[in-house]
Each structure stands twice: as C-alpha cells, then as structure tokens.
Residue, then its C-alpha position, 0 to 999 in steps of 0.5 A: m680833627y680835621i685840618i685844613v689850611g687856607e681861608e679858600a677851603a675854610a669857605q669851601v666847607d663853612n656852610k656844611y661843617l663848623v669850621f675854627e680858625l686855628d693857627t696862622i703858619l709860615y711853612n717857607k720863608d718865601e711865602a706868605p703865611v696861611k691860615s689853618y682851620c679844624v672842621v668838626d662835623n655837626e654830628h660829633i656834637p652832643l645833644q645837650d651843647i647844641a643851644a650853647m654852639e654858637q656860644y662857644k664858636k665865638l668864644h673860641a674866636k675871641l680867643i683866636e683874637n686875643y691870642h693876636k693881641r698878646n692877651w695871655k690871660f684871656c687865652l688861658d681863662a678861654i681854653e679852661h671853658l672850652r676844654g672839652k667842648f666839640r667832643g674833644e676835637l679841639d683838645t689837642f690844639y687847646d693843649d698846645l696854645e695853652k704852653r704857648c700862652s703860659v711861656f709867653q706870659q713869663f717871657e713875653p715874645p719880641e715886639d716884632w712878633n705877629g702870631v704867626y706860628d714859624k714852622t721854618k725854625 
C-alpha cells in the first residue's frame, strides 16, 4: 500500500491511480490535521473485480463518511464487505479501523471527537 498525505498530493495522482481517503491525522499540535490517502495501482485490481470497482470505491467513501458520523455498525459491515478487495491493499487499514470501531461501540468517544486520529498522544 502506498500512502500519501494531503489533498493536493491526492489530486495529483487521482487521474492515474485509484486513490482512497484513509484517516485525518494530527501529527503536531501546532499544525492542522492532514488527510492521508492510499494509492492503488490499477494493475493490482483482479479482472473479476473491475466491473464492481466503482461500487467498492463508493462503499469505501461511505465507510469514511460514516466513521466521522459515529455509525460504527455501518463501518463494521462495510469493512466486512471491503476486506480483500483491491488485492488486499487496504486490509491493514480496515483491520485498524475495525478495532477502533469495535472499541467505540463499547466506549463512545467524547462529544468533541471529530474523527481525527491524534498521533501526538
């Protein structure tokens, strides 16, 4: 999996590769959080998945959207459907997100939680 940081970087490769938003990450308390993206080469897509690729991309986008909305059940269901797609390129991200969503189902994050993954803690 290739990871890039920043919307500008993602826009530069979006027309050549499949680009998926991952986390919004706070690296430094003195700076704004930045979005990270996964870049998947089209060559990594199995022929049998090409027809469904647009659906998988939309489901991934909905996964990220629902994560920020705190819809943990949707996230866990979406991860179940997405795991293994894109030749498994995003599976480590899905594994990590699944763990977070499972914890959040039991222990809701604070009211001021905004979906940002804080690497400063």
